[in-house]
C-alpha positions in Angstrom: -12.4 -53.5 -5.0 -10.4 -54.0 -1.8 -8.0 -51.2 -2.4 -9.2 -49.5 -5.4 -12.1 -48.8 -7.5 -13.0 -48.7 -11.6 -15.3 -46.3 -13.4 -16.8 -45.5 -16.7 -17.9 -41.8 -16.5 -18.9 -39.4 -19.3 -17.9 -36.0 -19.3 -19.5 -33.7 -21.6 -17.2 -31.2 -20.6 -13.5 -31.3 -20.5 -13.6 -31.1 -16.7 -12.6 -34.4 -15.4 -9.9 -33.1 -12.8 -12.5 -30.9 -11.3 -15.2 -33.9 -11.4 -12.6 -36.5 -9.8 -11.9 -34.1 -6.9 -15.3 -33.2 -6.6 -16.1 -37.1 -6.3 -13.1 -38.4 -4.4 -13.3 -35.3 -2.1 -17.1 -35.9 -1.1 -16.4 -39.8 -0.4 -13.7 -39.2 1.7 -15.4 -36.4 3.9 -18.8 -38.6 4.2 -16.8 -41.9 4.7 -14.9 -39.7 7.9 -17.9 -38.3 9.3 -19.8 -42.4 9.1 -16.6 -44.5 10.4 -13.9 -41.8 11.3 -10.9 -44.0 10.1 -7.4 -43.2 10.8 -4.8 -42.2 8.0 -5.7 -41.5 4.5 -8.6 -42.8 2.9 -7.6 -42.5 -1.0 -3.7 -42.4 -1.9 -2.1 -41.4 -4.8 -3.1 -40.0 -8.5 -5.7 -41.8 -10.3 -5.1 -43.0 -13.9 -7.6 -41.9 -16.6 -8.1 -43.1 -19.8 -9.9 -41.9 -23.2 -12.7 -44.4 -24.4 -14.2 -43.9 -27.9 -17.8 -43.6 -27.6 -18.9 -44.4 -30.8 -20.8 -47.6 -31.9 -17.3 -49.6 -32.4 -16.8 -51.7 -29.4 -14.6 -49.8 -27.7 -17.2 -48.6 -25.1 -18.2 -52.4 -24.6 -14.8 -53.2 -23.8 -14.1 -50.9 -21.3 -17.1 -51.6 -19.6 -16.8 -55.3 -19.8 -13.7 -54.5 -18.0 -15.1 -52.4 -15.1 -17.9 -55.1 -14.8 -15.8 -58.3 -14.8 -13.2 -56.9 -12.1 -14.6 -58.9 -9.1 -13.9 -61.9 -11.3 -10.2 -61.4 -12.0 -9.7 -60.7 -8.4 -11.2 -63.8 -7.4 -13.7 -62.3 -5.2 -16.4 -64.3 -6.9 -16.8 -68.3 -6.6 -16.8 -70.0 -9.8 -20.8 -70.9 -8.9 -21.9 -67.1 -8.3 -23.4 -65.0 -11.0 -21.7 -61.5 -11.7 -25.4 -60.2 -10.6 -24.4 -61.5 -7.0 -21.1 -58.8 -6.5 -22.8 -56.2 -4.6 -20.6 -53.5 -5.0 -20.9 -52.9 -8.8 -23.3 -51.3 -10.7 -23.9 -54.4 -13.0 -27.0 -55.1 -10.9 -28.6 -51.6 -12.3 -28.3 -52.6 -15.8 -30.3 -55.9 -15.3 -33.2 -53.8 -13.2 -36.0 -52.0 -14.6 -35.7 -48.2 -15.2 -37.9 -47.2 -11.8 -35.5 -49.5 -9.9 -32.1 -47.8 -11.0 -30.3 -44.8 -10.1 -31.0 -41.9 -12.4 -27.2 -41.4 -13.0 -26.6 -44.7 -14.6 -27.0 -44.5 -18.5 -27.8 -48.3 -19.7 -28.8 -47.4 -23.1 -25.2 -46.8 -24.7 -23.8 -50.1 -23.4 -26.9 -51.8 -24.8 -26.9 -50.6 -27.9 -23.1 -51.3 -28.0 -24.5 -55.0 -27.9 -27.0 -54.6 -30.6 -29.9 -54.2 -28.3 -32.2 -51.6 -29.1 -34.8 -51.4 -26.5 -34.1 -51.4 -22.4 -36.6 -54.2 -22.1 -36.9 -57.4 -19.8 -35.7 -59.6 -22.7 -32.8 -57.2 -23.8 -31.9 -57.1 -20.7 -31.2 -60.6 -20.2 -29.3 -61.1 -23.2 -26.8 -58.6 -22.0 -26.5 -60.7 -18.7 -26.1 -63.8 -20.8 -23.4 -62.0 -22.7 -21.5 -60.8 -19.9 -21.9 -64.6 -18.3 -20.1 -65.7 -21.2 -17.5 -63.4 -20.9 -16.6 -64.7 -17.1 -14.0 -67.5 -19.1 -12.2 -64.4 -20.7 -11.9 -61.9 -17.8 -8.5 -62.8 -17.5 -7.2 -63.2 -20.8 -3.8 -61.2 -21.2 -4.5 -60.0 -24.7 -7.8 -58.7 -24.1 -6.8 -57.0 -21.1 -3.5 -55.2 -22.9 -5.1 -52.2 -24.3 -6.8 -51.3 -21.1 -3.7 -51.8 -19.1 -1.3 -49.4 -21.2 -1.8 -46.2 -23.1 -4.1 -43.6 -22.5 -6.7 -44.0 -24.7 -8.7 -46.8 -26.1 -10.3 -46.2 -29.8 -9.0 -46.6 -33.5 -6.5 -43.9 -35.1 -9.1 -41.5 -36.3 -10.4 -40.7 -32.4 -6.4 -40.6 -31.5 -5.8 -38.0 -34.0 -8.7 -35.7 -33.1 -7.8 -36.5 -29.3 -4.1 -35.5 -29.8 -5.2 -32.5 -31.7 -7.5 -31.3 -28.8 -4.6 -31.7 -26.2 -2.4 -29.5 -28.5 -0.3 -27.1 -25.9 -2.9 -28.2 -23.0 -0.8 -31.1 -21.2 0.9 -30.7 -17.7 3.6 -32.5 -16.1 1.0 -35.0 -14.5 0.7 -36.4 -17.8 2.2 -39.5 -19.0 5.4 -39.3 -21.1 4.0 -40.9 -23.5 1.3 -39.0 -23.9 3.6 -35.9 -24.7 5.6 -37.7 -27.3 2.1 -38.9 -29.0 1.3 -34.8 -28.9 4.4 -33.5 -30.2 4.4 -36.2 -32.8 1.1 -35.2 -34.3 1.6 -31.6 -34.0 4.5 -32.1 -36.0 2.9 -34.3 -38.7 0.2 -30.8 -38.9 2.6 -28.7 -39.3 4.6 -31.1 -41.8 1.3 -31.2 -43.8 0.9 -27.7 -44.2 4.9 -27.2 -45.3 4.2 -29.9 -47.9 1.0 -28.3 -49.0 2.3 -25.0 -49.3 5.3 -25.9 -51.5 3.0 -28.5 -53.6 5.3 -31.6 -52.5 3.9 -34.9 -51.8 5.4 -37.4 -49.5 7.3 -38.9 -52.2 8.7 -35.5 -53.2 10.1 -35.0 -49.9 11.7 -38.5 -49.4 13.4 -37.9 -53.0 14.5 -34.5 -52.8 18.3 -34.4 -52.1 18.9 -34.1 -48.1 20.7 -30.5 -48.7 17.8 -29.3 -50.3 17.3 -25.8 -48.9 13.6 -26.7 -48.4 14.6 -29.2 -45.7 16.5 -27.7 -43.3 13.4 -24.7 -43.2 10.9 -27.7 -42.6 13.5 -28.9 -40.1 13.6 -25.7 -38.5 10.2 -24.7 -37.8 9.4 -28.3 -36.5 12.3 -27.5 -34.1 10.7 -24.3 -33.2 7.6 -25.2 -32.8 7.7 -28.9 -31.2 9.6 -30.4 -28.5 10.6 -33.2 -31.4 14.2 -34.2 -31.3 16.8 -33.5 -34.1 17.1 -37.1 -34.2 13.5 -37.5 -35.0 13.2 -34.7 -37.0 16.0 -35.7 -39.5 14.3 -39.3 -40.0 10.8 -37.3 -40.7 12.3 -34.9 -42.8 15.1 -37.0 -44.6 17.7 -35.1 -43.7 20.6 -37.7 -43.1 21.7 -38.9 -39.8 21.3 -36.6 -36.7 24.8 -35.3 -36.6 24.7 -33.6 -40.3 21.1 -32.7 -39.5 22.0 -31.3 -36.4 24.9 -29.4 -38.5 22.4 -28.2 -41.3 20.1 -27.4 -39.1 22.2 -25.0 -37.1 23.5 -23.0 -40.0 19.9 -22.6 -41.2 18.9 -21.0 -37.9 21.6 -18.9 -37.5 21.4 -17.7 -40.6 24.3 -18.7 -42.5 24.1 -20.2 -45.9 24.2 -23.9 -46.9 26.4 -25.4 -49.4 23.9 -24.8 -52.4 23.4 -21.2 -51.3 27.1 -20.8 -51.6 27.2 -22.3 -55.2 24.0 -20.3 -56.6 25.7 -17.3 -55.1 29.3 -18.2 -56.7 27.3 -19.1 -59.9 25.6 -15.9 -60.0 28.3 -13.8 -59.2 30.5 -15.8 -62.3 27.8 -14.7 -64.6 28.2 -11.3 -63.7 31.5 -11.2 -63.9 31.4 -12.9 -67.5 
């Protein structure tokens, strides 16, 4: 594009930061040697979005977004075909295997379009489908998922990625990603605690807010996640954040709650009798 680029990369190993550093520095060095520009070639940080690669349309959506960028930016006239834009990999998908760069993998994307063979007829079908998409290139609803958030995929993919990222985020990751990772970790911890007690979600909701097990659940969530007391209180059904904070403080400081005191008095009463 005029001042940025889009690329869909497949990274078999979790080393995207190193790959991007190599790619951008290599490009900058070669451009500096060839054209000797003044100032920075690239500025600011890049935005990365995880894309689910299984056969469900997410990869197709992401690649269509990349290939249709020249249309959205009005860098092609209404009469020009998408393949005429020279600074795109789209032409390579339409070329025979011997005429395309070896690092471009076309089988995954063609497969997402139901094209099982990398043949001339299959590539023509792919081009026809993309040409039909030109009118929808700037559809705000179609672009919403790609311009917001950190992943493009289903709920299962989201859960899987959050579990893999647990504890490994840095300050350069978005606040939304930090929050969703904390929530996923909280759900994992809560599932463990419910299973250990033989409770269901219904049991958790129906038990009284001053049930002694509830502060125990909340305390573990508070210790092992960055979730707020308000969020924990709502998830554990512990009452208002104010009362939950008081009960949680008592529990974590080792002071007995109201039910513990009642049990102790009843026990003492029985002994005295």
